[in-house]
C-alpha positions in Angstrom: 17.0 53.4 -45.5 16.5 56.8 -46.4 16.6 59.2 -49.3 17.0 62.3 -46.8 21.1 62.8 -47.5 21.6 64.8 -44.3 20.1 61.7 -41.9 22.3 59.6 -44.3 25.3 61.6 -43.3 24.3 62.1 -39.7 23.9 58.1 -39.3 27.3 57.5 -40.9 29.2 60.6 -38.7 27.5 58.9 -35.4 24.3 57.4 -35.7 24.6 57.9 -31.6 23.7 62.2 -32.2 21.9 61.3 -35.3 17.9 62.2 -35.6 16.5 58.9 -35.1 13.3 57.5 -33.6 14.2 55.5 -30.0 13.7 52.1 -32.0 16.0 52.8 -34.5 18.8 54.2 -32.1 18.1 50.1 -29.9 18.3 48.8 -33.0 21.8 50.2 -34.3 23.0 49.8 -30.7 21.9 45.9 -31.7 23.9 46.3 -35.5 27.2 48.1 -33.7 27.3 44.9 -31.2 26.9 42.2 -33.6 29.6 44.3 -35.9 32.6 44.9 -32.9 32.0 41.7 -30.7 29.1 39.5 -31.5 29.9 37.1 -28.8 29.1 39.8 -26.5 25.2 39.8 -27.5 23.3 38.6 -24.8 19.6 38.2 -23.8 19.4 41.8 -22.7 19.8 43.1 -26.4 17.2 40.5 -27.2 15.4 42.0 -24.5 16.1 45.9 -25.4 14.9 44.7 -29.3 11.8 43.9 -28.1 11.1 46.1 -25.5 11.5 49.1 -28.7 8.5 47.3 -30.3 10.7 44.4 -32.5 9.0 40.8 -32.6 11.0 37.8 -33.3 11.0 37.6 -37.0 11.9 41.8 -37.1 15.0 40.9 -34.2 16.1 38.0 -36.7 15.9 40.0 -40.1 18.2 42.5 -38.3 20.4 40.1 -36.9 21.0 38.4 -40.8 20.9 41.4 -42.2 23.7 42.6 -40.5 25.8 39.7 -40.1 25.2 39.2 -43.9 26.7 43.2 -44.4 30.0 41.9 -41.6 30.6 38.4 -43.8 30.8 40.2 -47.3 32.5 43.1 -45.6 35.2 40.5 -44.0 35.3 38.8 -47.5 36.1 41.6 -49.4 38.7 43.3 -47.2 40.6 39.2 -47.3 40.7 39.8 -50.5 41.9 43.6 -50.9 38.9 44.4 -53.1 38.7 48.6 -53.1 42.1 49.3 -52.5 43.9 49.2 -55.4 
């Protein structure tokens, strides 16, 4: 979360080119992977998060928050929320 509107816009446009810290980029790579194909997440992804400085609790929180947003978005999409 940031109050920096230019950073927020850069992340929305393409987080891979946004001015982020290395550990933030690793975290967003993991979140993107969960969003696109959660079954493709492997031990190497968890290890990359650990190498970036995230402990097991933080990894669980990253997973839960990103999974929750994916779930809520799919519920809304399935009900046609926001399309009218």
